[in-house]
N, C-alpha and C positions, 0 to 999 in steps of 0.2 A: 620512450626510449631516449636515452642520453645520446647527444651527437657531438663528436669532437673532431676537429680537423688538425692534423699536424702540418706545419709550415717548415719544411726544410730548406736548407742553403747555406752558403758560406757566411752570409751577413757581414761582409767585408767592406765597409761597415753596414750595419742596419740602417735604414733610412726611412723617411716619411712615406715613400711609395710603398714599401713593405707593410707599413702599418695601415695605410688606407686600403690596401688590397685585403688584408686580414680582416678588417673591420667590415668591408663591403661584403665579403663572403660569409662572415659571421652572421650578419643580419639577414642576408639573402637566404641562407641555409637554416636559419634559426638554431644556430650552433650554441651548445652550452659553453664551449671553450675552444680557443685556438691555441695550440701549443707550438711555440717556435723552438726549433730543434737546430741549433747551429752545428754545422759539421766540423769535425776535426780536421779532415782534409778531404776535399771532393775528388772522386776518381777522375773526373773529367776536366778539372781546372789546374792551371799551373799554380804551384805553391810559392812561387818566387815572391809575389807581392801580397802574400797572405799574412795578415796580422796574427800574433799568437792567438791560439784557440781560447785560452781563458780570457784574454782581453776582449775577444769578440763575444764570448759568453756574457761578460760583464756589461757590454754595451747593449746586449739584447735585453738584460734585466733592466737596465737604465731607461730603455726605450719603452718598455711595456708596462712598467710598475703602475702607471696611472689607470691602466684599464683592468678591471677586476675580471673580465672574461679572457684576458691574455695570461698565458704562462709560459715559462722557459724551461726546457729540459736540457740537462747536462749530459744525457745518455751517450751521444756520439763524441763528445769532448772527453768524458771520462773513459770511454772505450779505447780511444786513441787510434792510430793508423788510419787507413782510408776508410771513409764513411760510406757504406753501402745502404741504400734505402731499404732493401729487403731486410736487412738485420734490425733496423729501426722498426719497421712494420711488424715483424714477428714479435719483438719485445713489447710493443704497446698492445698488440692483440692479446698477447698472453697475460699482461698485466690487467687490461681493461675487461677482458672476457668477451664473449660473443654477443652480449646483450647491448653493447655500445655500438652505435653506428660510427663508422670510422672513415674519415676523408683525408686525403693528402693533397696540399696545395702546391702547384708548381707553375712557373712562368712559361709562356710560349717559347722562350729561348731554350729552355730545358727540354721541351717536347722534341726538339730536333734530335736530342740524344737519346730518347726514351728506348728506342729499340736496341740499344747497346747496353742497357742496364743489366746488372746481374739479377737473374731470376725475375725478369719483368713479368712474365705470365702469372707467376705466384703472387707478385706484388699487386697486380690488378684483380686477383681473386680475393685478396685480403681486405681491400677497401677500394672505395671509389676516388678516382683521381680528378681533381678540378684543375683544369689548365686555364690560367687567367691570361687574356690577351695583353699584349704590350706593343707600343708603338715600334713600327718597323718590322713586324713579324705578322704574316697572314696565316692564321692557324688552319684555315681550310685548305690552303695550298700544301701546308706542311703535312697535314693528316694524309692528303691525297698522295703526295710525293713519297713520304717516308713509309707509309703503311699500306694504304688501300691499293696503290698501283705497283707495290713491291712485295710480292709473295715471298714467303720464306724469312721474313724479318723477325720472326718469333712472336708476332702478335696475331691473334685470330679476330674475326669479327665478334666473336662472343667476348673476348678480353676487351675489345675497344668499346663495348657497351657500357663498361665501367669507367669510361673516361669522358668527362663532361668539360665543355669549353664554355667559359663564362666571359662575357664582354663587359669589363669593369671600367669605370672612369678613373683609370690609373693616373698617376702623377709620372711624368716623363723624367724620372730621376734614376740614375744608375750608380752603382757602387764604384764602378771603374771611373766615371766622371768625377765623383767625389774625391777619390784618391789622387786623381790628377790635379784637382784644384788645391788639395792640401800641399802637394809637391811644389805647386806654383805660388804658394802662399796667398791663394785667393779664399774669399769667404765661402764658408759652407752653411752659413746660418740660413735657417728655413729649408734647408735640404735634409737635415737630420735633426731629432730632438735636442734641445739646448744642453741637456745633461750629457748626451753623446758627443756633442761638439766640444764641450768642456774637457771630457775624457780623452778625446782624440789629441787635443792640443796639450793637455797636462802630460800625457804619456809619449808625446812626440811620435805618434803613429803615422805611417805612410810618408814620412820625409826621406 
């Protein structure tokens, strides 16, 4: 059975931390592909500092082109509006069929918002969610506080069985910090792929 993971997010911009996580999960789960799905606009994030969707899509292509197991989908960018994960999961499940094992990668910071997602119970039935730890977030505390100790959050114990937590050796890099460095005219070399760095500077993004 083929196994594919979707990796959603704003990717504003995509950076080496994203790529390291994707490769770690790919090898750990023996995935055939990791598909990066840049959001047109996240329902839970302020769009004020969001680079144009097509620019973020280009950066995702530039960052992933050297890895034959990485692909980029323009589904959410082409769709426009706010990007709801449930719509993306329904789309990929319909396209890929039931014979493909489907995963969805998200960060521990996003886990904080999971109970507020649109149709989250259905999302957890469609595929298995892989929550990747990141510095500053205690996933066990988040799980207990947000779900296990809070009945009525829309997530049952059966749903939560489709949610796996993976402790990856992630790089402590954030898109927020990268944007701040660009505004302050500081180097972002070795935080993003070289082609992404050049694109940001050539397009004068985040200034």
